Backbone as CSV, one residue per row, in Angstrom:
resi,resn,N_x,N_y,N_z,CA_x,CA_y,CA_z,C_x,C_y,C_z
1,UNK,99.732,104.100,102.391,99.290,103.971,103.778,100.414,104.307,104.777
2,UNK,101.387,105.101,104.361,102.470,105.436,105.274,101.961,106.165,106.506
3,UNK,100.904,106.961,106.334,100.359,107.717,107.460,99.911,106.792,108.581
4,UNK,99.404,105.628,108.217,98.940,104.698,109.238,100.104,104.193,110.083
5,UNK,101.204,103.902,109.434,102.350,103.349,110.143,102.981,104.394,111.068
6,UNK,102.854,105.676,110.706,103.490,106.737,111.477,102.551,107.426,112.466
7,UNK,101.460,106.780,112.830,100.543,107.364,113.814,101.293,107.604,115.125
8,UNK,101.096,108.782,115.697,101.781,109.137,116.934,101.338,108.247,118.100
9,UNK,102.266,107.802,118.940,101.913,106.981,120.115,100.883,107.657,121.000
10,UNK,100.916,108.990,121.063,99.967,109.722,121.905,98.536,109.502,121.432
11,UNK,98.360,109.372,120.126,97.011,109.155,119.584,96.487,107.787,120.009
12,UNK,97.364,106.791,119.974,96.972,105.451,120.410,96.660,105.455,121.901
13,UNK,97.455,106.171,122.678,97.236,106.240,124.124,95.877,106.867,124.431
14,UNK,95.523,107.894,123.664,94.226,108.545,123.867,93.085,107.587,123.600
15,UNK,93.171,106.821,122.503,92.130,105.857,122.175,92.040,104.775,123.250
16,UNK,93.180,104.302,123.714,93.189,103.262,124.757,92.556,103.758,126.053
17,UNK,92.821,105.013,126.384,92.237,105.587,127.597,90.734,105.619,127.513
18,UNK,90.227,106.026,126.342,88.779,106.089,126.152,88.153,104.709,126.249
19,UNK,88.810,103.721,125.670,88.289,102.352,125.706,88.287,101.827,127.138
20,UNK,89.349,102.104,127.892,89.423,101.642,129.287,88.305,102.230,130.129
21,UNK,87.950,103.487,129.850,86.854,104.114,130.582,85.554,103.378,130.298
22,UNK,85.351,102.995,129.036,84.122,102.335,128.647,84.005,100.913,129.193
23,UNK,85.128,100.281,129.491,85.061,98.884,129.927,85.070,98.733,131.450
24,UNK,85.137,99.836,132.158,85.127,99.743,133.616,83.862,99.046,134.097
25,UNK,84.050,98.063,134.949,82.908,97.332,135.477,82.519,96.122,134.642
26,UNK,83.190,95.928,133.503,82.883,94.760,132.686,83.468,93.516,133.345
27,UNK,82.625,92.534,133.617,83.045,91.374,134.402,83.532,90.206,133.545
28,UNK,83.102,90.108,132.300,83.463,88.974,131.460,84.842,89.176,130.850
29,UNK,85.750,88.223,131.019,87.091,88.364,130.442,87.061,88.234,128.928
30,UNK,87.901,89.010,128.270,87.994,88.953,126.817,88.868,87.781,126.398
31,UNK,88.567,87.148,125.268,89.384,86.024,124.794,90.821,86.426,124.501
32,UNK,91.020,87.684,124.079,92.361,88.181,123.779,92.582,89.445,124.611
33,UNK,93.545,89.409,125.516,93.754,90.524,126.433,94.228,91.791,125.723
34,UNK,94.665,91.668,124.476,95.121,92.838,123.725,94.002,93.460,122.881
35,UNK,92.747,93.037,123.114,91.650,93.521,122.290,91.498,95.045,122.338
36,UNK,91.789,95.652,123.493,91.659,97.095,123.618,92.624,97.830,122.713
37,UNK,93.835,97.314,122.624,94.832,97.913,121.733,94.444,97.682,120.278
38,UNK,93.930,96.489,119.996,93.427,96.222,118.639,92.397,97.277,118.245
39,UNK,91.425,97.484,119.118,90.325,98.393,118.824,90.814,99.829,118.666
40,UNK,91.729,100.254,119.545,92.278,101.602,119.456,92.973,101.818,118.117
41,UNK,93.734,100.817,117.695,94.431,100.922,116.408,93.458,100.948,115.235
42,UNK,92.413,100.140,115.313,91.423,100.111,114.239,90.702,101.457,114.144
43,UNK,90.386,102.052,115.279,89.773,103.383,115.267,90.649,104.385,114.535
44,UNK,91.943,104.349,114.830,92.869,105.281,114.194,92.978,105.034,112.691
45,UNK,93.077,103.769,112.314,93.166,103.459,110.888,91.906,103.869,110.144
46,UNK,90.762,103.665,110.780,89.495,104.040,110.152,89.363,105.554,110.025
47,UNK,89.961,106.287,110.952,89.876,107.750,110.894,90.754,108.325,109.791
48,UNK,91.752,107.551,109.364,92.691,108.016,108.350,92.281,107.590,106.938
49,UNK,91.820,106.361,106.826,91.494,105.837,105.503,89.998,105.570,105.375
50,UNK,89.279,106.358,104.571,87.834,106.148,104.390,87.552,104.802,103.734
51,UNK,86.360,104.284,103.979,85.928,103.010,103.400,84.591,103.226,102.693
52,UNK,84.241,102.344,101.757,82.950,102.476,101.054,81.754,102.588,101.994
53,UNK,81.796,101.865,103.114,80.664,101.876,104.039,80.391,103.270,104.603
54,UNK,81.410,104.121,104.639,81.250,105.451,105.233,80.294,106.327,104.430
55,UNK,80.343,106.201,103.123,79.507,107.056,102.265,78.422,106.297,101.513
56,UNK,78.581,104.972,101.403,77.643,104.176,100.609,76.945,103.099,101.429
57,UNK,77.176,103.079,102.749,76.566,102.067,103.602,75.064,102.222,103.708
58,UNK,74.433,101.230,104.293,72.969,101.219,104.387,72.412,102.446,105.099
59,UNK,73.154,102.955,106.083,72.691,104.130,106.825,72.681,105.385,105.967
60,UNK,73.325,105.312,104.788,73.375,106.454,103.884,72.384,106.326,102.726
61,UNK,71.614,105.260,102.722,70.758,104.969,101.570,69.370,105.586,101.640
62,UNK,68.932,106.023,102.807,67.583,106.573,102.937,67.526,108.010,102.417
63,UNK,66.347,108.398,101.949,66.112,109.759,101.466,65.922,110.678,102.670
64,UNK,66.885,111.561,102.896,66.834,112.443,104.058,65.667,113.432,104.012
65,UNK,65.075,113.609,102.844,63.946,114.527,102.711,62.604,113.828,102.919
66,UNK,62.637,112.519,103.056,61.402,111.760,103.265,60.988,111.839,104.732
67,UNK,59.742,111.473,105.017,59.284,111.442,106.400,59.988,110.314,107.143
68,UNK,59.932,110.367,108.474,60.684,109.409,109.289,60.261,107.969,109.040
69,UNK,58.977,107.753,108.855,58.493,106.394,108.601,59.097,105.836,107.314
70,UNK,59.121,106.660,106.276,59.693,106.220,104.999,61.187,105.991,105.125
71,UNK,61.862,106.853,105.848,63.301,106.663,106.042,63.594,105.353,106.760
72,UNK,62.787,105.020,107.748,62.991,103.748,108.458,62.819,102.568,107.509
73,UNK,61.805,102.635,106.679,61.567,101.561,105.717,62.741,101.437,104.752
74,UNK,63.229,102.556,104.265,64.325,102.524,103.302,65.607,101.989,103.918
75,UNK,65.832,102.268,105.185,67.005,101.697,105.857,66.877,100.187,105.969
76,UNK,65.665,99.716,106.234,65.434,98.273,106.298,65.639,97.643,104.923
77,UNK,65.108,98.270,103.888,65.255,97.741,102.523,66.733,97.649,102.151
78,UNK,67.483,98.702,102.438,68.912,98.697,102.114,69.623,97.542,102.810
79,UNK,69.274,97.288,104.048,69.883,96.173,104.781,69.508,94.838,104.159
80,UNK,68.265,94.707,103.726,67.833,93.464,103.085,68.591,93.221,101.780
81,UNK,68.882,94.295,101.063,69.596,94.154,99.790,71.094,93.934,99.999
82,UNK,71.618,94.354,101.148,73.070,94.391,101.348,73.710,93.028,101.573
83,UNK,72.916,92.023,101.905,73.478,90.711,102.193,74.284,90.182,101.012
84,UNK,75.558,89.893,101.260,76.478,89.362,100.246,76.543,90.259,99.008
85,UNK,76.398,91.549,99.227,76.423,92.520,98.134,77.305,93.701,98.533
86,UNK,78.106,94.199,97.612,78.970,95.336,97.909,78.133,96.595,98.148
87,UNK,78.658,97.471,98.990,77.946,98.701,99.319,77.627,99.520,98.079
88,UNK,78.562,99.578,97.133,78.342,100.353,95.927,77.129,99.843,95.157
89,UNK,76.980,98.529,95.090,75.864,97.920,94.353,74.546,98.168,95.067
90,UNK,74.551,98.026,96.382,73.342,98.285,97.162,72.911,99.741,97.036
91,UNK,73.868,100.645,97.111,73.576,102.073,97.037,72.916,102.423,95.708
92,UNK,73.433,101.887,94.613,72.870,102.179,93.293,71.473,101.584,93.147
93,UNK,71.268,100.389,93.691,69.941,99.769,93.636,68.933,100.600,94.425
94,UNK,69.369,101.129,95.569,68.482,101.972,96.372,68.143,103.263,95.637
95,UNK,69.061,103.804,94.892,68.768,105.007,94.101,67.672,104.718,93.081
96,UNK,67.738,103.539,92.466,66.699,103.174,91.481,65.348,102.971,92.170
97,UNK,65.357,102.340,93.330,64.108,102.121,94.063,63.500,103.441,94.529
98,UNK,64.344,104.340,95.022,63.841,105.624,95.517,63.231,106.463,94.404
99,UNK,63.671,106.228,93.177,63.074,106.938,92.040,61.613,106.536,91.854
100,UNK,61.231,105.379,92.426,59.850,104.902,92.382,59.131,105.149,93.720
101,UNK,59.798,105.879,94.625,59.184,106.197,95.910,59.746,105.407,97.070
102,UNK,59.948,104.124,96.865,60.483,103.205,97.884,59.741,103.308,99.204
103,UNK,58.454,103.052,99.143,57.604,102.895,100.321,56.965,101.517,100.216
104,UNK,56.406,100.991,101.290,55.735,99.694,101.183,54.670,99.680,100.089
105,UNK,53.931,100.766,99.970,52.874,100.838,98.959,53.452,100.846,97.552
106,UNK,54.507,101.622,97.332,55.087,101.706,95.982,55.739,100.391,95.583
107,UNK,56.357,99.687,96.547,56.964,98.386,96.245,55.881,97.406,95.797
108,UNK,54.730,97.456,96.448,53.638,96.552,96.093,53.091,96.837,94.707
109,UNK,53.220,98.059,94.243,52.694,98.434,92.925,53.613,98.028,91.786
110,UNK,54.869,97.731,92.089,55.831,97.365,91.047,55.708,95.881,90.731
111,UNK,55.476,95.511,89.474,55.445,94.086,89.115,56.758,93.401,89.494
112,UNK,56.676,92.151,89.869,57.859,91.420,90.330,58.989,91.476,89.309
113,UNK,58.675,91.264,88.037,59.715,91.267,87.005,60.418,92.626,86.935
114,UNK,59.650,93.694,87.074,60.246,95.035,87.045,61.068,95.292,88.303
115,UNK,60.598,94.781,89.432,61.341,94.944,90.677,62.675,94.216,90.593
116,UNK,62.674,93.050,90.004,63.917,92.297,89.835,64.914,93.082,88.977
117,UNK,64.408,93.748,87.939,65.288,94.552,87.083,65.879,95.735,87.849
118,UNK,65.077,96.314,88.730,65.565,97.440,89.528,66.651,97.001,90.510
119,UNK,66.541,95.787,91.028,67.500,95.282,92.003,68.784,94.762,91.362
120,UNK,68.698,94.182,90.188,69.875,93.628,89.518,70.941,94.717,89.365
121,UNK,72.238,94.433,89.665,72.889,93.142,89.925,73.088,92.804,91.411
122,UNK,72.223,93.228,92.282,72.297,92.827,93.691,72.302,91.294,93.788
123,UNK,73.113,90.752,94.661,73.166,89.297,94.816,71.802,88.739,95.202
124,UNK,71.442,87.624,94.578,70.167,86.946,94.868,68.975,87.897,94.699
125,UNK,69.037,88.706,93.654,68.023,89.747,93.467,66.622,89.183,93.295
126,UNK,66.498,87.991,92.742,65.170,87.406,92.577,64.550,87.077,93.946
127,UNK,65.332,86.458,94.815,64.835,86.155,96.160,64.537,87.427,96.935
128,UNK,65.420,88.411,96.794,65.233,89.657,97.531,64.011,90.427,97.036
129,UNK,63.727,90.338,95.757,62.509,90.968,95.226,61.281,90.312,95.856
130,UNK,61.318,89.014,95.985,60.208,88.280,96.610,60.052,88.689,98.073
131,UNK,61.179,88.753,98.794,61.132,89.139,100.204,60.621,90.571,100.380
132,UNK,61.035,91.463,99.492,60.575,92.848,99.572,59.065,92.932,99.390
133,UNK,58.549,92.175,98.456,57.107,92.140,98.224,56.374,91.635,99.473
134,UNK,56.855,90.531,100.015,56.205,89.933,101.185,56.287,90.853,102.403
135,UNK,57.466,91.423,102.622,57.657,92.308,103.768,56.810,93.568,103.634
136,UNK,56.779,94.134,102.452,55.982,95.349,102.231,54.511,95.104,102.536
137,UNK,54.005,93.956,102.116,52.599,93.655,102.381,52.353,93.497,103.881
138,UNK,53.265,92.837,104.574,53.129,92.686,106.030,53.139,94.037,106.740
139,UNK,54.009,94.914,106.300,54.089,96.232,106.924,52.817,97.039,106.686
140,UNK,52.239,96.881,105.525,50.984,97.569,105.232,49.842,96.990,106.063
141,UNK,49.858,95.680,106.214,48.754,95.006,106.922,48.826,95.154,108.436
142,UNK,50.053,95.101,108.996,50.181,95.020,110.455,50.776,96.254,111.133
143,UNK,51.512,97.073,110.379,52.264,98.150,111.025,51.998,99.530,110.420
144,UNK,50.897,99.684,109.707,50.536,100.979,109.110,51.674,101.543,108.260
145,UNK,52.321,100.666,107.507,53.401,101.024,106.580,54.696,101.434,107.292
146,UNK,54.762,101.226,108.600,56.006,101.474,109.330,56.711,100.135,109.504
147,UNK,57.882,100.145,110.162,58.582,98.898,110.441,58.472,98.603,111.937
148,UNK,58.582,97.347,112.348,58.513,97.011,113.776,59.584,97.751,114.574
149,UNK,59.258,98.081,115.824,60.200,98.797,116.671,60.858,97.894,117.705
150,UNK,60.885,96.593,117.411,61.542,95.663,118.327,62.163,94.518,117.531
151,UNK,63.178,93.922,118.115,63.967,92.914,117.413,63.154,91.667,117.098
152,UNK,62.266,91.283,117.991,61.476,90.071,117.812,60.612,90.158,116.566
153,UNK,59.941,91.284,116.379,59.051,91.441,115.227,59.834,91.651,113.936
154,UNK,60.959,92.326,114.017,61.787,92.512,112.820,62.249,91.168,112.265
155,UNK,62.605,90.268,113.156,63.107,88.959,112.734,62.027,88.087,112.104
156,UNK,60.780,88.467,112.265,59.684,87.717,111.650,59.448,88.138,110.195
157,UNK,60.066,89.238,109.773,59.880,89.713,108.412,60.668,88.839,107.435
158,UNK,60.087,88.496,106.290,60.790,87.668,105.305,62.093,88.313,104.842
159,UNK,63.152,87.522,104.868,64.437,88.006,104.372,65.238,88.818,105.362
160,UNK,64.783,88.913,106.615,65.495,89.700,107.624,66.128,88.765,108.653
161,UNK,67.460,88.826,108.753,68.180,88.006,109.714,68.672,88.833,110.885
162,UNK,69.361,88.201,111.840,69.824,88.902,113.043,70.703,90.118,112.763
163,UNK,71.653,89.994,111.839,72.529,91.135,111.537,71.708,92.330,111.084
164,UNK,70.830,92.094,110.118,69.994,93.180,109.598,69.123,93.780,110.686
165,UNK,68.531,92.922,111.495,67.592,93.387,112.515,68.294,94.260,113.558
166,UNK,69.457,93.842,114.025,70.160,94.618,115.054,70.658,95.952,114.498
167,UNK,71.167,95.939,113.267,71.617,97.201,112.663,70.423,98.110,112.389
168,UNK,69.320,97.516,111.983,68.109,98.306,111.724,67.613,98.970,113.004
169,UNK,67.631,98.251,114.103,67.196,98.829,115.370,68.060,100.032,115.739
170,UNK,69.344,99.938,115.439,70.257,101.040,115.761,70.058,102.231,114.827
171,UNK,69.980,101.974,113.526,69.916,103.073,112.563,68.523,103.666,112.425
172,UNK,67.490,102.835,112.541,66.122,103.319,112.351,65.458,103.782,113.641
173,UNK,65.766,103.103,114.755,65.107,103.402,116.025,66.060,103.914,117.101
174,UNK,67.361,103.995,116.785,68.367,104.471,117.733,68.367,103.640,119.033
175,UNK,68.201,102.342,118.862,68.235,101.423,119.996,69.289,100.343,119.737
176,UNK,70.171,100.142,120.697,71.223,99.133,120.545,70.739,97.832,121.168
177,UNK,70.379,96.876,120.336,69.841,95.597,120.815,70.824,94.449,120.649
178,UNK,71.878,94.663,119.891,72.862,93.613,119.661,73.908,94.095,118.676
179,UNK,74.916,93.285,118.448,75.985,93.623,117.506,75.629,93.074,116.133
180,UNK,75.689,93.928,115.130,75.465,93.471,113.762,76.719,92.797,113.237
181,UNK,76.660,91.499,113.035,77.846,90.752,112.594,77.650,90.269,111.160
182,UNK,78.395,90.873,110.248,78.383,90.434,108.856,79.673,89.648,108.598
183,UNK,79.979,89.413,107.332,81.165,88.610,107.013,82.457,89.289,107.463
184,UNK,82.493,90.640,107.396,83.699,91.358,107.819,83.920,91.222,109.317
185,UNK,82.889,91.500,110.103,82.996,91.409,111.558,83.326,89.971,111.966
186,UNK,82.685,89.026,111.307,82.922,87.601,111.580,84.374,87.220,111.297
187,UNK,84.866,87.617,110.147,86.231,87.268,109.747,87.274,87.907,110.672
188,UNK,87.126,89.200,110.926,88.114,89.927,111.719,88.103,89.469,113.172
189,UNK,86.926,89.201,113.700,86.841,88.714,115.081,87.595,87.405,115.247
190,UNK,87.516,86.551,114.253,88.254,85.285,114.309,89.748,85.508,114.109
191,UNK,90.123,86.415,113.221,91.547,86.675,113.001,92.215,87.263,114.239
192,UNK,91.484,88.099,114.971,92.041,88.747,116.153,91.877,87.910,117.424
193,UNK,91.273,86.748,117.282,90.971,85.896,118.453,90.064,86.622,119.449
194,UNK,89.069,87.332,118.909,88.078,87.988,119.751,86.952,87.019,120.103
195,UNK,87.085,85.791,119.667,86.117,84.743,120.003,86.844,83.689,120.820
196,UNK,86.143,83.096,121.775,86.773,82.144,122.689,87.204,80.872,121.983
197,UNK,86.483,80.546,120.914,86.882,79.453,120.038,86.428,79.817,118.634
198,UNK,87.113,79.331,117.599,86.769,79.700,116.232,85.293,79.452,115.919
199,UNK,84.698,80.366,115.165,83.292,80.243,114.801,83.161,80.081,113.283
200,UNK,82.122,79.383,112.884,81.883,79.143,111.463,80.814,80.069,110.890
201,UNK,79.935,80.574,111.740,78.824,81.395,111.281,78.817,82.747,111.995
202,UNK,78.393,83.818,111.296,78.316,85.145,111.928,77.477,85.174,113.200
203,UNK,76.391,84.410,113.245,75.548,84.429,114.419,76.273,83.839,115.628
204,UNK,77.121,82.847,115.405,77.936,82.302,116.488,78.919,83.359,116.993
205,UNK,79.458,84.123,116.060,80.389,85.191,116.416,79.676,86.266,117.233
206,UNK,78.470,86.630,116.819,77.709,87.648,117.552,77.510,87.237,119.015
207,UNK,77.111,86.013,119.216,76.855,85.525,120.577,78.123,85.590,121.423
208,UNK,79.250,85.193,120.835,80.504,85.232,121.586,80.953,86.663,121.878
209,UNK,80.841,87.541,120.890,81.243,88.934,121.108,80.402,89.583,122.200
210,UNK,79.111,89.347,122.157,78.226,89.965,123.134,78.428,89.418,124.546
211,UNK,79.105,88.281,124.647,79.336,87.693,125.970,80.425,88.421,126.753
212,UNK,81.263,89.220,126.037,82.356,89.892,126.747,82.569,91.350,126.347
213,UNK,82.244,91.723,125.114,82.475,93.101,124.690,81.509,94.031,125.420
214,UNK,81.989,95.072,126.073,81.120,95.984,126.822,80.005,96.558,125.949
215,UNK,78.820,96.619,126.497,77.654,97.107,125.759,77.889,98.518,125.204
216,UNK,78.684,99.302,125.902,78.951,100.668,125.468,79.710,100.739,124.149
217,UNK,80.279,99.615,123.709,81.032,99.582,122.454,80.263,98.899,121.326
218,UNK,79.122,98.328,121.629,78.375,97.605,120.605,77.974,98.494,119.431
219,UNK,77.650,99.730,119.712,77.127,100.621,118.675,78.134,100.882,117.557
220,UNK,79.427,100.898,117.895,80.425,101.288,116.904,81.157,100.123,116.248
221,UNK,81.098,98.944,116.851,81.990,97.881,116.404,81.676,97.405,114.984
222,UNK,80.400,97.383,114.597,80.078,96.944,113.233,80.670,97.897,112.204
223,UNK,80.399,99.182,112.354,80.868,100.159,111.376,82.396,100.192,111.314
224,UNK,83.047,100.106,112.464,84.509,100.104,112.494,85.088,98.913,111.749
225,UNK,84.604,97.725,112.080,85.184,96.515,111.504,84.815,96.318,110.046
226,UNK,83.618,96.745,109.654,83.248,96.626,108.240,84.191,97.469,107.383
227,UNK,84.397,98.722,107.769,85.305,99.581,106.999,86.729,99.079,107.022
228,UNK,87.167,98.566,108.168,88.504,97.996,108.300,88.646,96.778,107.391
229,UNK,87.587,95.989,107.310,87.607,94.804,106.459,87.556,95.135,104.980
230,UNK,86.998,96.284,104.634,86.938,96.700,103.237,88.263,97.277,102.744
231,UNK,89.050,97.826,103.665,90.246,98.561,103.248,91.572,97.884,103.583
232,UNK,91.663,97.243,104.730,92.947,96.681,105.170,92.851,95.189,105.455
233,UNK,91.951,94.797,106.343,91.835,93.376,106.709,90.862,92.679,105.752
234,UNK,91.246,92.674,104.486,90.389,92.163,103.422,90.282,90.631,103.456
235,UNK,89.248,90.071,102.824,89.066,88.617,102.857,90.254,87.845,102.286
236,UNK,90.771,88.323,101.155,91.901,87.660,100.489,93.098,88.614,100.506
237,UNK,94.238,88.105,100.853,95.472,88.872,100.910,95.318,90.160,101.721
238,UNK,95.029,90.053,103.011,94.911,91.251,103.852,96.215,92.042,103.862
239,UNK,96.076,93.359,103.985,97.253,94.237,103.939,97.912,94.341,105.312
240,UNK,98.442,93.243,105.785,99.024,93.196,107.128,100.178,94.183,107.298
241,UNK,100.957,94.405,106.250,102.110,95.293,106.359,101.698,96.728,106.644
242,UNK,100.461,97.092,106.297,99.970,98.453,106.504,99.170,98.598,107.794
243,UNK,98.961,97.511,108.504,98.067,97.506,109.655,98.808,97.847,110.949
244,UNK,98.221,98.703,111.759,98.821,99.059,113.044,98.839,97.876,114.021
245,UNK,98.038,96.878,113.729,98.009,95.679,114.583,98.922,94.575,114.067
246,UNK,99.772,94.902,113.111,100.533,93.853,112.430,101.423,93.023,113.365
247,UNK,101.856,93.600,114.487,102.738,92.861,115.394,102.000,92.267,116.595
248,UNK,100.723,92.562,116.735,99.966,92.014,117.873,98.740,91.236,117.416
249,UNK,98.594,91.055,116.117,97.469,90.273,115.582,97.894,88.818,115.435
250,UNK,97.148,87.879,115.986,97.501,86.456,115.901,97.577,85.933,114.475
251,UNK,96.895,86.614,113.548,96.840,86.130,112.173,97.725,86.923,111.220
252,UNK,98.487,87.857,111.731,99.297,88.728,110.882,100.370,87.953,110.125
253,UNK,100.577,88.374,108.886,101.644,87.782,108.066,102.865,88.692,108.026
254,UNK,102.769,89.863,108.676,103.893,90.797,108.692,104.972,90.299,109.648
255,UNK,106.201,90.526,109.284,107.320,90.091,110.111,107.851,91.267,110.919
256,UNK,108.191,90.998,112.188,108.784,92.033,113.017,110.187,92.349,112.533
257,UNK,110.561,93.631,112.663,111.912,94.028,112.253,112.955,93.482,113.219
């Protein structure tokens, strides 16, 4: 990761300038005044070091040759499977499902036991198989095999929580309704003091982030922080020595020279 440490100051300045333009007119103060520099550095690190989410994330799981309705459904399914599951595992499970069509109708035709086998080793695959069955039937009954186009109705689907619903609205409908906060976004936001007070749950983190982070940045923050959390700011033993924020992060273990 030497390339990360040697990033040119001009590159950081460019990122900071872009962020400042986006935050003009934002009235809510940020919990950490250095958040803009944090974000600029994370953008640079993400541009240098690829993460699993870039090629195996839920947005990459849909069949690009399928019709738009089917693609929307597959993006929702991938999000439902992704909870507490690595991107690599979700991606492989989606490949197995797509071999059976992966539409609401095809999911309903698969016996539960066979569906569980297709999902394994996805975390909580038995529960997720049940949720997929229930959701597929609802979509067939109420939405003509499509998915809801609003956050309220998405949240009524079995097995769909706020993180999934907000990311689904962005990836399936191209509408930014909120910040998708998973364990990575939750952890990093707390480490960087991007929350006004420590939070215990991702949903608490989402509410705090949305209270001050400019809406113009909501679309990118999930993807940026998830990849950053997969590669550098990991759950256990984060690679602080390789991080461009190592001297301005409240949680950094790196020592200044």
